[in-house]
N, C-alpha and C positions, 0 to 999 in steps of 0.2 A: 504494500500499500504506500502510495506517494505521500510523503510528509509535507504538511502545509504549515508555514510559519506565519503566525498572526502577530502583527506589531500593534501595540496599544497606542492610540492617538497621542496620549499624554507623554508616552515614552518617546515617540517621534519628535514631539515638540521639545522635549528636554535635550535630545541629541542635537537638534537644530540650534538651541541656545548655547550648548557647549561649543558647537562649531563657530558660533559668532563671538564667543567670549573673548578669545585672544585679541581680535581686532578692536572690540569695545574697550578692553582694558588698555590696549595700546593708545587708543584715542583719548581715554581719560587721563593718562599720564603724560600725554604729549604737550609740550616738548620737555624732555628730561636731559637733553644734551645739546650742544651747539648745532646750528643748522648751516649747511654749506650751500652756497649759491654758485653754480658753475656758469660763468658767462661765456657764451660760444664765440666771442669776438675779442680783439685785443683791448688792452687797457686804453681808456680814453675814447672808445667808441660810444655811441649813443646809448646802447644797451648797458654797457659797463657803467656809464654815468648814472643811469636810472637805478641800477642795482645798488650802487654805492650811496645814493641819496635815500632810497627806500629802506635798505638793509638796517641801518641804525634805528629807524622808527619801529620796524617790526621787532627788532631785538628788545626794545624798551617794553613793548606790549606783551611779548611772549616770555620775557624774563630769561632769555638765553642768548648767547652771542650768535650773530649772523655773520658768517665768514664769506666774503665775496672773493672768488678766484677766477681770473681770466684764463680761459683755455681756447684761444683762437686757433683757426686753421681750417683749411678745406672748406671755406665758405660757411663755417658754422658747424660742420659735421663732426669735428673732433670733440667739441664740447658735448654734443648730443650723444656721441658714442660713449663718452665717459659716464654720463648720467644713466644711459640705458643699461649699464652693467651694475648699477647700485641697487641696494635693497629698496623695496616698495614700502618705505616706512615714513616718508615725509621729511627725512633729514637731509636730503640732497635735492635741490631744485635746479632746473635748467632755465637759464635766462637767455633767450634767443630772439630772433626777429622773424619777419615774414619769409626769410630765407629758408626756414625749415619746410614751409609748404611748397617751395620750389625744388629743393634738393631731393625730395623723395621721388620726383620724376626725372630731374636732370641727371642724377647719378644712377648708373646701373646698380651699384651697391654702395649706398652712402654709409653703410656700417650700422645702421639702425632702421627701424620701421616706425612710421607715425603711430602705430598701435602700441609701441613701447612706452608711450606717454599719455598722461591725462592732461588736456589743456586746462590750466589752473585759472589764469586771468590774463586778459589783454591789458597790458600796462600803458597803453597809449599808442598813438599813431602820429606820424609827421608827414607833411607834404614832401614830395620829391621836387627838386629844383633843377631846371636846365639853365646853365650859366656859361659864360664865355670869358676869355681873357679880353680886356679892354681894347687890345690891338685888333680884334676881329671886327671887320666893318659890317656888323649885323646887330640890330637893336631889338629884333623880335624873331620869332620862329620862321615866319614866312621869308624874311630876308636871309636867315641862316640857310634854309633849304635851297633857296635860289643861289646863294653863294656856293653851296656844295655841288651844284650842277656844273659850275665853271672852274672849280679848283679842288684839289685834293685836301680833304679835311679829316681829322681824327677826333675821337671823343674819349674822355676818361670816364670810367664808371667804378662802382664799388666792387666790381669783379664779374667774371664770366658767369652767366646764369642767374645773376641777382635780378631782383625786380626792376632795378633801374636800367640794367642792360636790356632786358626783355622789352621794356617799355620803349626805349630808343630804337630797338630793332623793329618794332611794330610801326613806329613813325617813319623809319627809313623805308619800310615796305610800302606804306601808304603814299609816300612822296616820291618813290622810285629814285632814291638817292643812295650813293655809295659813300658812307662815312666810316672810316676804319675804327674799329673798337680797340681800345687799349685798356686792359683790366688793371685795376689797382685795389688797394683797400680803400674804405670810404675816405679816411683822412688824407691818404696819399693821392687820391684822385683830385682833391681840392688843391693840394700842393702842386701837382703836375700842371694844372690849369694856371695857377698863379705864376708858375715859372715858364709858362708857354711851351711846356713839353708836349702838351695837347692843347689845341686852341679852345676847346669847349669840354664841358663835362655834365654829368647828371649824378646827383647823390641825394640822400635825405637832407632836408633843409638845415638841421643843426650844424652840419659840417661846414656849410658855406655861408651861413647867414652873416656872421661878423665881417667877412671879407666883402660881401655885397654892400653892406652898410658903409664900409670905409671907402668904397669905390674901387677896390682892387679887382673885383669881379663884376661883370655885367649880368644881371638876372634877366633871362629871356622869357621864362614861363614857369608857373607852378602846375603840378599835375592833379590838383584837387578840383572838384566840381565848382567851387567858389574861390574867390581870391582870399588870401590869408591876411589877417590884421597886421602882422609884422612887416609885410611888404605889400601894402594895399595898391601900390602903383603897378605891380607886376601882374600881367594878365594870366589867365589860366590857359592851358593847352587848348581847351575847347574854344575859348574866345579868340585864340590865335588862328582859328580856321580848321581845327581838327575835333569836331564834336564827337563825344563818346570816348575820347581818350582820357582816362582817369586812372590814378593809382596813388597809393600811399605806402610808406614803409611803417609796419606796425611792430611793436615790441611786446614781449610776453614772457610769462613764467609757466613752466610745465613741471609736473612731477611724474615719477614712474607709475606706469599702469599697475593696478593692484593696490595702490595706497588706500587705506581705509577712507570711506566717504566722509567720516566725521573730521578727519584731518584735512582732507581736501577742502571741505567747507570752512574749517577754521582758517586755513591759510588764505583762501580767497577773501574772507572777511577782513583779516588783518592787513593783507596787502592793499585791498580796496580802501580801508580806513586810512592807511599811511599815505596813499597817493592823493587823498582829499584834504590832507593837512595844509594849512595856509602856506607854510614855507616851501613845502614840496610842490604845491600848485604854482607858486611863484617861480621856482626853478624850472619846472616843466614849461611854463609860459615863455621863459627866456630862451628855451631851446626849441620853441614852437612845437611842443609835444602836447597833444590833447588827450586827456583821459576821461572816460565815462564808465561808471560802474557796470560790471557785467558778471554773470554767473559762469561757472564752468560749463554748464550745458549750452548757454548762449555762445560762449567762445568756441566750444567744440563745433557747433554748427557753422560758424563763420570760417573756421580752419578748413573744414571739408569743402566749402565753397571756394576758398582760396586755392586749394590744391587742384580743383577742377579748372579754375581760371588759368592758373599758370601752366598746367599740363597742356592746355589748348595753345597757349602762347609759345611754348617750347616746340610743339608740333609744327606750328605755322612758321616759326622763324628758323627752325632747324638748329637751335642752340644746343651745344654740347659742352660738357664739363671738360676743362683743360687740366 
């Protein structure tokens, strides 16, 4: 006779509770040691600045040190790889940018999968800026692309496969112009245009803003749907004759997939609170970074949309990782 095992409902419930207990206890005790934030870009980058401004605020509220560590390389992949190998306990955060939503398509093997992480919070976004050395005889995008049809030009970007490069490649396709891409890091791209190593460039706005204000660079267009308050005289790409061309660079924090939901919620709340403090908002405003509260679910949805958008741009431009 075949034996039948009958499980009592209360016993099943007790087993379920025991299974959930370790995560609940972990969340209750969190944090009990320092938190490490791995920035996927070099020291001085916009994401690095954000992490170092926000880190001390979160440390104060959580009662534990927040240690920021820059691990730049491979367009943000090195930092992501480091965090993808850490325990899912909320003690290691990845601080990265919209590059992560590009790299999962751009690289055949970036060394991680987007599923290795939980999108924690979008920490802000910044317009991208198209700018030129003052020696370039073009004061707007239309003049720039007309100039490019008659002489050889090059442009500096934050690197191959970055959102800034993909955006410029889409504009080149639209205008049927051939402008040579020269990849740099974000800060080095600005330096290259200042020194006229490349006559023009495109980066997130914080990198170039000071030099535009001092007259050392000429701002040609911003990539947002509306003009930005810090450079109200600079037209959008859409106003410049290219409607529908919009993009921003966003910055964000992620944690390892499998991190208990209570810890994810706590970190989202603490980071959001820190970024709404008056002195942090003032610092963000000086960098032209705009933050709006968002939940992990809301951010995860936007990340999925960004991955699809950039995958399409990579297919259409033929961009490849170098």
